[in-house]
N, C-alpha and C positions, 0 to 999 in steps of 0.2 A: 863629410856627410851632415846634412841639415836635419837637427831633430824636429820634431812636431811642435814642441814646446818653444822653439825659438821662432817658428813663422809667424810672421804678422799678418793679421786678418782684422777685417774691419767688422764690428757687430752692430746691426742694424735691426731694431726692433723697439717695442716698448720698453718702458723703464722696467717692467715688471719682469719681461722676456731678459733683457740683458744682464739683470740682476740675477735670476736663474741660471744663466749660461755661465756668468763668471763663477758662480758658487759650484758648478758643476765641474769646472776646471780644478778645483781644490779636493776633488773626491780622489784618493790615489788609486793607482793600479791595484787591482786584487781586492778592492773593497766595493761593497754595495750598499747603497743607502736607500731608503724608502722615499715615495713621494711625500709621505707626511713628514718624514725627518727634514726633508729638501724644503718643505713650506715652512717649517719652524727655522731652519738655517736662515732663510733670507727674511724672516721677520713676518710672514703670513702664515700661521699655522692653521688656520681654518680656510684657507684659500686653496685646497689640495687640487680642486680641478683646475682652477686657474694656473697653477704651478704644472700639473701635468700637460696642460696644453701649452706651455712654453717649453717644456721639455721636448713635445713633439714638433715644434717648430724649429729646433735648432738647425741653423743653417750649415754647421760643420761637423756632423756625425762622422766618425769616432774622434776627430780632433778635439771636440768638446764632448766629453764622454757621458754623452747621456744613456749609453747602455748599462752604464752602473746604477741605474735607477731602478727598482724592481717595486711591487705592489706589497701592501703590509702583511699579505698572506703567504709572502715570500714567491709568488709565482712572477714570471717575467713580464708581464704587461705588453705593452706595444713597443714597437720601434720602427721610426719613420725614415730612418736611414736605407740604402740600397741593400736588398736582402731581407728586409723585414726582421720578424722575430727570430728565425733560424740565423740569420747574422748575429743578432744581438747573443743568442746563445752563444756562438762561436767565439765571439769577442771576449765574453766573460770566461769560456773555457781557455782562451789562450792568456787570460790572467790567472787561471789556477782556480776559477770559480765555478762549480757544479752546481746547476740549477735544472 
């Protein structure tokens, strides 16, 4: 069996997008972070909209776990992967996170 972590895939995007997508890969299962926290982690604490846009353009959901990013108020926010927000909720629930 091949794990998702061992799969090779090419990330094509802007420098900021690739930076965001690589940081998303560091968020462990069962943990959520906010868009604001993600922006700080990649060194652009004031660019929350640009960070959210990069998250939304994730080419490999849920392999790159963009479903682990939520709004600062704790709400889900969006999900551009198949199934939309309901799929995001299901992915989080499968990791033990109830939002």
